[in-house]
N, C-alpha and C positions, 0 to 999 in steps of 0.2 A: 368928654369921652370922645376919643378919636375913632373914626371909621376907616382908618388907613390899614391896608393889608400889605404886609411885606412878604415878598417871595423871592426865591432864587431860581434863575433860569439856567439850565445847562445846555449850552450849544457849543459847537466847535469854536476854536479860538478865532478864526477868521470871521465866522458868522456872529460871534459875540460882539465884536466891535461894530459890525454893521447894524445889529439890533440896538446897541448902545447909542450910536449916533442918530438913529431914527427916533428913538425914545426922547433923546435930548431935543431934537427938532420939534417934537410934539409937547415939549415942556412937561414930560413925565419924569418924576424923580427916580434916578437910578445911579448906581455906582458900579464901576468895572475896574478891577485890578488885574494885573498880569497873573495868569494861571489860577484864577479864582472864578467862581460862578458870578454871573451878572446878578446884581441885587436890585430889585425894582420895588418901589413903594407905590401901590395902587390906591388912589383915593376915591375913584368913582367906577361904576360899572362900565362907563365909556372907556376909561383908561384900560380896564381889563380886556375889553373887546379889541382895543387898538393893539395891545400887547399880543393877544392871540392871533390877530391878523398878520402882524409883522413876523412872528415866529412861524406861522403856517406858511407864509409866502417863502420864507427861507428854507423851511424843512421839507416841503412837498416837492416832488419832481415837477418840472415845468409842465409836462403834459397833463398831469392831474389838475393843475391850476387852469390851463387852457380849456380842458374839458368842463371844468366847473363854470367858467365864464360862458362857454357856449351853451351849456344846459340852462343857465339862468336867463340867457337871452331868448332861448326857445320857449321857455315856460310861459311867458306872457303872450306870445303869439298863439300858442295852442289854446289858451283860455278864450281868446277873441273869436275863434272859429266855431 
C-alpha cells in the first residue's frame, strides 16, 4: 500500500517553473508541462511542509514574510524576560 499523495498546484506560469525547480532540488517528485498545473507526488509530511513553504514564499507579499520572520525572532526574546 502506497502512502503517496498526488496533488496539483496552481500558480502563475513564471512561479510554476520556480516551484518546479526548487522541488527538483529537494528531490520531490513533480512534473510540469507547458500551460498545465504543476503535479507533485508527496510521500512524507516533510515533503508536504516543504511544498507549503515554497508556495507560501512565492505567494505571499514580501512584507508579510519579513513581518513573519521578525515576529518569530521576537517571540523567544519575550519569553526570556
